[in-house]
N, C-alpha and C positions, 0 to 999 in steps of 0.2 A: 441436451438443452430444456428449456421450457421452466418457470416458473419466475415470481418478483425476482428473484435473485440475479438474474442472469443475462446476457445482451443477450441482441442475435437472432435475427427469425421471431420470437414471443411478442412483439409491436410494443414492449414494456419498455419503456426508457425510465431507470431509476433517477431521483431524485437526488443529486452528489451535494458535499458537505462543504466542497470548495472548488476554488478556481483549478487547480493544481489535479484533484480529482474528475472534474473536469475533462480536463486534457491529459490524463493517461487513459480514461476510456476510449476517447476520441484515435488516441495511438493506437490502443489494443484495437475497436472495430476497423482502424482504418485498413488495418493490418491481418484482417481477420483472426484475430485472438480473443478462440474463447475467453471468460473470466466471469465469476460469479461475482458479484458487490457486498459489502458488507457479510461476508459467508462466514458463521459464527465456528469458531476453534475451542477445544478446552484443552486447556494447558495448567502446569503447575507452577502458582506464581504466590509466593509468598507463604507455601507450607499449602496451600489451600489450589484444589481445582476452580477453575476460574473460566469463566468465557469470554475471549476475546473477540472481537467483531473486526476479521480483516479486510484493510480496504478493498484489497482484491484479491483472487484466491485464480490463479493459471492452472485449470486440473488438465493440463496437456501437459504442464511440465514442473507438474507438482512442487508448483510456485507461489509463494505470497507477495505481494508487492503491500506495500505502508507506504503511503507521505503523511510527511512531518511539517505541515505549510503556518507553521508559525517561529518567526527567529528569533531570537534575542531573548527568549523570556522565560528564566530560567528554571520555574517548574516547570513548565512545559517540555522547555529541555531533557533534567532528569525523568518526566515521564519516557518521555523518548526512548533513551538510554537504557531503559529499564524494562520498556515492549524490548526493544533488541537483545539486552541478554536474557530475556527468558524465553522469546523466540529461540536463541543459539541453543542456551540449555534444552528445551526440547525437540532441538534435531529439526526443526523448522526451515529448510528454506527459506530466505526471504532476499529481498528487494525490498532496500527502505532508499526513499526519495526525499530531498527536501529541496524548498525552492528560495532559487538564489536571485537577486535581482540585481542587473550592473547597469550603470554609466558604458553607454558606446555612441560613437557618434551623435551624438547631442541629441541621441533616442533613449527611452526606457524600456529594457528589453527584460523580460520574464523567462527563465532556464528552470530546468530541472535537476538537480546534483544528483548525484548518486553514492552509495556506500553497499554491498553486497555483502551476503554470509549465505556459504554452501556448504551442508555437513558432509563432513569428511567420512562419516561412518555410515554409509547409507544401510 
């Protein structure tokens, strides 16, 4: 570990872009799971090599976690679907999380829902 993009031990706490990213980081930290935040990944996207900054990289698990925090926006939803497809084509094992807001017992709760893609051909 070490470096500003990493959690744990270094005393550096990244500034998260959203509520969901902060909750994911807290969950990972509580469970002692090492991660790197906004870690760059080179992928082929629309015929060109591009750099995507993954929300979380879990190096011990060779897994990427992406949080899509905007619901109901057609353009954002399309970008999220596109990113999922790019990762799938690149063989990147990933966990995709979205925010779900539900009314339950007269209080509003915020939860995360998920979709997974695991590379079938390691």
